DRENVO-694457 format. One line per field, with one value per atom (N, C-alpha, C): residue number from 1; atom name; x, y, z. Coordinates in steps of 0.02 Angstrom, whole numbers, padded with zeros to 5 digits. Each point is the difference from the previous one (the first is absolute). Layout:
DRENVO-694457
vexse	(NUM;...)
zadren	(CA;...)
xx	(X;...)
yy	(Y;...)
zz	(Z;...)
This chain:
DRENVO-694457
vexse	(1;1;1;2;2;2;3;3;3;4;4;4;5;5;5;6;6;6;7;7;7;8;8;8;9;9;9;10;10;10;11;11;11;12;12;12;13;13;13;14;14;14;15;15;15;16;16;16;17;17;17;18;18;18;19;19;19;20;20;20;21;21;21;22;22;22;23;23;23;24;24;24;25;25;25;26;26;26;27;27;27;28;28;28;29;29;29;30;30;30;31;31;31;32;32;32;33;33;33;34;34;34;35;35;35;36;36;36;37;37;37;38;38;38;39;39;39;40;40;40;41;41;41;42;42;42;43;43;43;44;44;44;45;45;45;46;46;46;47;47;47;48;48;48;49;49;49;50;50;50;51;51;51;52;52;52;53;53;53;54;54;54;55;55;55;56;56;56;57;57;57;58;58;58;59;59;59)
zadren	(N;CA;C;N;CA;C;N;CA;C;N;CA;C;N;CA;C;N;CA;C;N;CA;C;N;CA;C;N;CA;C;N;CA;C;N;CA;C;N;CA;C;N;CA;C;N;CA;C;N;CA;C;N;CA;C;N;CA;C;N;CA;C;N;CA;C;N;CA;C;N;CA;C;N;CA;C;N;CA;C;N;CA;C;N;CA;C;N;CA;C;N;CA;C;N;CA;C;N;CA;C;N;CA;C;N;CA;C;N;CA;C;N;CA;C;N;CA;C;N;CA;C;N;CA;C;N;CA;C;N;CA;C;N;CA;C;N;CA;C;N;CA;C;N;CA;C;N;CA;C;N;CA;C;N;CA;C;N;CA;C;N;CA;C;N;CA;C;N;CA;C;N;CA;C;N;CA;C;N;CA;C;N;CA;C;N;CA;C;N;CA;C;N;CA;C;N;CA;C;N;CA;C;N;CA;C)
xx	(05692;-00050;-00014;00001;-00012;-00075;-00018;-00070;-00033;00035;-00028;-00013;00047;-00008;-00061;-00008;-00056;-00066;-00003;-00061;-00015;00051;-00009;-00024;00028;-00021;-00073;-00021;-00069;-00046;00020;-00039;-00007;00055;-00001;-00044;00002;-00042;-00074;-00015;-00069;-00024;00044;-00018;-00010;00036;-00003;-00063;-00032;-00059;-00060;-00008;-00057;00000;00056;00000;-00011;00028;-00011;-00074;-00032;-00072;-00040;00017;-00036;00009;00061;00013;-00040;-00002;-00037;-00075;-00027;-00070;-00014;00045;-00009;00003;00046;00006;-00063;-00026;-00062;-00058;-00006;-00054;00006;00060;00012;-00022;00017;-00019;-00076;-00033;-00073;-00032;00024;-00028;00011;00058;00012;-00047;-00011;-00046;-00070;-00023;-00067;-00006;00052;-00002;00006;00032;00009;-00064;-00043;-00063;-00049;-00033;-00049;-00067;-00018;-00065;-00052;-00057;-00051;-00044;00002;-00042;00032;-00019;00025;-00018;-00056;-00021;00050;00023;00049;00068;00017;00062;-00004;-00057;-00010;00006;-00027;00005;00073;00038;00071;00038;-00013;00033;-00020;-00064;-00023;00035;00009;00035;00071;00035;00070;00003;-00046;00000;-00015;-00049;-00018;00055;00038;00055;00063;-00002;00058;00061;-00011;00054;00028)
yy	(-04111;00050;-00008;00054;-00002;00003;-00014;-00002;00068;00054;00067;00015;-00023;00010;-00038;-00061;-00042;00032;00026;00033;00062;00039;00060;-00018;-00053;-00022;-00020;-00036;-00021;00061;00051;00062;00035;00004;00033;-00038;-00066;-00040;00012;00005;00012;00069;00051;00067;00002;-00041;-00001;-00033;-00042;-00035;00047;00049;00045;00040;00033;00036;-00047;-00061;-00047;-00018;-00010;-00017;00059;00060;00059;00008;-00013;00005;-00052;-00061;-00053;00017;00026;00019;00057;00048;00056;-00024;-00046;-00027;-00039;-00038;-00038;00047;00051;00049;00034;00017;00032;-00046;-00064;-00048;-00007;-00002;-00007;00061;00059;00061;00004;-00021;-00001;-00048;-00057;-00050;00028;00032;00029;00054;00043;00055;-00024;-00057;-00024;-00029;-00022;-00029;00057;-00008;00050;-00017;00037;-00011;00034;-00031;00027;00051;00001;00048;00020;00058;00020;-00050;-00034;-00049;-00058;-00024;-00054;00024;00062;00029;00005;00021;00005;-00069;-00051;-00068;-00022;00016;-00019;00034;00064;00037;-00029;-00015;-00030;-00066;-00040;-00064;00011;00046;00014;00023;00043;00026;-00056;-00042;-00054;-00052;-00009;-00049;00031;00065;00038;-00009;00006;-00007;00067)
zz	(-00207;00019;00074;00035;00072;00013;00062;00020;-00011;00018;-00009;-00074;-00042;-00072;-00027;00025;-00022;00021;00061;00024;-00042;-00015;-00041;-00070;-00028;-00065;00001;00051;00007;00005;00037;00007;-00068;-00036;-00066;-00049;00002;-00044;00017;00065;00021;-00024;00007;-00023;-00075;-00036;-00073;-00026;00039;-00025;-00010;00043;-00005;-00065;-00018;-00064;-00060;00004;-00055;-00006;00056;00000;-00028;00021;-00025;-00075;-00024;-00072;-00038;00025;-00033;-00003;00054;00002;-00050;-00003;-00047;-00072;-00014;-00067;-00020;00047;-00014;-00012;00042;-00009;-00068;-00019;-00065;-00057;00006;-00052;-00005;00058;00000;-00031;00018;-00027;-00076;-00023;-00072;-00035;00031;-00028;-00005;00053;00001;-00053;-00005;-00048;-00073;-00010;-00069;-00029;00042;-00024;-00016;-00055;-00021;00032;00050;00031;-00043;-00005;-00044;00035;00066;00034;00067;00026;00065;00055;-00007;00050;00004;-00058;-00001;00027;-00016;00026;00076;00025;00073;00032;-00033;00025;00003;-00051;-00001;00056;00010;00054;00068;00008;00063;00013;-00052;00007;00024;-00031;00019;00073;00019;00069;00049;-00015;00047;00005;-00053;00002;00029;00013;00025;-00044;-00064;-00048;-00019)
């Protein structure tokens, strides 16, 4: 592998990390939302609290 090839490979790996990170964040958010929706909240106030928690944790 030549130096130019190695540099290009490094650039491509760097470009690839951002979409992977975005996908991981989206998958985590989806899991959290499913968890929140699966629980039966007894009142709108508790549901609001759960949503506020998710928002403050940036999940």
